[in-house]
C-alpha positions, -999 to +999 in steps of 0.1 A: -295-762+097-294-756+057-274-787+039-253-794+065-244-757+077-253-744+104-259-701+105-226-682+110-230-646+130-229-624+098-237-587+096-260-582+071-252-545+079-221-547+061-228-554+031-255-529+024-272-502+045-306-505+059-333-480+056-363-461+047-370-452+009-355-413+019-321-437+018-322-448-011-318-413-028-286-412-010-261-393-028-231-399-004-226-434-004-211-449+028-189-478+043-180-493+073-145-482+089-136-519+091-138-520+055-120-486+046-084-489+041-059-468+055-027-462+038+007-442+039+000-431-004-032-420+007-020-398+041+009-379+021-017-367-002-043-358+023-017-337+037-004-321+001-043-313-005-051-297+027-015-277+024-030-263-009-063-259+002-051-237+027-029-218+000-059-212-026-080-202+009-058-178+021-048-164-018-085-160-025-091-143+008-064-121+001-078-106-034-111-105-023-100-080+010-079-063-013-107-057-040-104-047-074-091-010-081-101+010-107-091+045-123-108+065-145-103+104-155-134+125-159-133+165-163-138+177-126-173+191-126-179+214-094-160+245-096-145+251-065-122+286-060-104+278-027-071+253-026-053+241+007-014+240+005+002+224+039+037+225+042+066+218+069+096+228+058+130+237+076+153+262+062+188+265+071+181+306+079+167+321+112+136+329+112+136+370+111+157+363+077+131+350+054+101+362+035+074+337+024+051+349-001+024+333-029+020+354-061-009+336-086-026+340-118-052+361-102-027+389-090-030+384-058-001+384-036-002+364-002+022+371+026+020+333+037+041+344+066+010+359+084-004+325+084+022+300+087+037+293+122+074+297+122+094+280+148+135+283+153+151+252+154+186+239+146+198+222+115+213+195+135+181+183+151+170+170+117+195+160+100+230+142+103+264+149+090+254+126+059+227+149+049+197+122+061+169+125+083+177+118+121+146+120+140+122+110+112+133+067+113+106+057+089+113+044+058+098+072+038+118+097+056+094+114+068+103+140+100+082+124+128+084+141+163+055+122+181+022+133+168+000+119+142+027+107+118+024+068+097+041+052+070+010+047+047+010+069+020+001+074-019+005+036-036+017+019-008-016+008+012-051-004-001-079+020-012-096+010+020-066+017+040-058+053+028-093+063+032-098+049+068-065+071+075-076+097+055-107+102+077-095+112+109-081+149+117-042+155+112-019+177+137+012+189+133+039+176+150+057+200+175+087+215+169+121+200+183+128+217+221+157+240+218+181+237+247+199+270+254+207+280+214+191+306+194+187+278+167+205+285+133+174+273+114+138+278+108+111+256+110+080+269+087+050+246+089+010+252+087-019+253+065-025+277+038-055+290+019-050+299-015-069+307-046-074+274-071-055+291-098-017+287-107+006+301-089+040+305-071+053+296-036+082+310-026+110+319+001+137+342-003+155+361+017+149+396+035+150+423+014+148+403-017+124+395-040+101+425-036+100+458-029+105+461+007+110+494+030+138+479+056+175+465+055+189+440+030+203+413+045+236+405+043+247+380+016+268+360+038+236+348+058+222+332+028+221+291+029+187+282+012+192+241+022+165+228+031+142+199+044+106+189+031+085+173+057+054+178+040+043+192+010+005+184+001-026+204-013-058+200-001-073+184+032-042+179+052-036+145+056-006+138+071-011+098+066-007+100+028+029+101+020+036+128-013+067+128-035+084+159-021+072+145+014+109+134+032+133+154+005+165+172+021+186+192-006+215+213+007+243+235-008+271+249-002+273+285-016+248+315-006+234+320-040+218+294-048+179+286-067+163+254-056+128+253-084+102+225-079+074+224-103+043+205-096+015+194-117-016+188-093-044+164-099-075+166-079-082+131-069-112+111-052-104+076-030-138+058-031-146+023-013-174+009-028-194+027-056-198+066-052-232+065-062-243+041-036-253+043-002-225+034+020-194+040+000-168+062+015-147+089-001-120+111+008-111+140-017-073+153-019-050+160-046-019+144-062+008+158-081+038+153-101+069+172-096+101+179-116+129+198-099+163+223-109+184+234-085+216+256-098+241+287-083+231+315-094+246+347-100+246+379-074+223+397-098+194+367-096+172+364-064+181+334-048+159+308-026+132+281-029+104+285-054+074+261-060+055+268-095+022+249-094-003+239-123-035+225-116-052+199-143-084+201-155-092+167-148-101+146-121-090+111-107-114+090-097-096+060-075-128+032-068-119+000-048-146-027-050-149-057-038-173-091-034-203-094-016-192-121+016-218-144+000-202-139-033-168-145-016-181-175+003-194-195-028-157-187-047-138-203-019-164-231-021-159-237-057-121-231-047-118-258-023-141-286-040-116-283-072-088-284-055-106-315-033-117-334-069-082-331-085-069-343-054-086-372-053-082-380-091-049-374-086-047-401-058-067-427-079-039-422-111-009-424-087-025-455-072-034-472-106+004-463-117+015-478-090-002-509-093+004-518-128+040-510-126+039-534-093+024-561-119+047-553-140+074-555-117+062-593-101+059-607-133+092-593-145+107-618-117+086-644-122+104-681-122+074-700-125+067-737-103+096-755-116+124-725-112+153-717-132+159-752-140+162-771-177+154-800-191+181-823-210+184-859-222+207-886-205 
């Protein structure tokens, strides 16, 4: 007993934490749960900060996963003499009535028909009455007949997706089966090895275009309406969509000339610095194209003509990404900043509510004696 007061059961731990010397350096002070007050305002701020933190974390992860793309141009150092052209074209004429040839700047004439496959088919199997692809139901308009066709393409996916898909070996899709008919069209497809120089690739009618022995095709059989499902240069990569893929062009006349002018740019897609070990790359070609289409007289050779030119530059597209450790550091910094900003936002809003509440209470105060006033009787 001390001065008439008995010792009460007081918990010394409620007023301060006990510990050794190390606890004196604790930078994270804690309070007892019974002295922590939870409020509705604090709960709202907590929910808001969780949502904001998740959005920021997802944004940072998406940016890290996408990586940074750098595009650089350089003079092509290596000298290559071979260029592959890959094509999948349907022409609305019978296969026996078509000639496919290549004439390049070196003066070589290549009978492409001997290197490419030609399958009879029906025009109605590839397009409907509106001139739109039927079998190819993908967004890019590519004809899909069941094998190794994808939607991804130039500029549509991330570089690591293009490299991953481009490293897969491509196979040509199967030609739709004919049921009891000879077919009114011809599908020309395959890969052709050319000289890496400027050249012309053209599809003309039998007996027209070159001096040949044999019977000329009757003009009434001319119909160079066509579908281009694939036209690319370099390794055959069906996962990459090129500018002319999915092109449908028709003509109501017999004498019509379709011309495509293409400018080819050798392109290297790389994931990671190509000078370092562990990087992955694919070498391909992109091209820009312009088209001219017009009806011609019977003294001009009708057909489908592709004129290509190779640019003397190399486009390098490199996707780089921070290491996972750097990504984690950035993520911790972002979340920490969000939490600190949320804490100060809560403190500021709590202070504003407290000041506003005091002013509101002081404005309605009536004092000890109420509203009554004194007056002399």
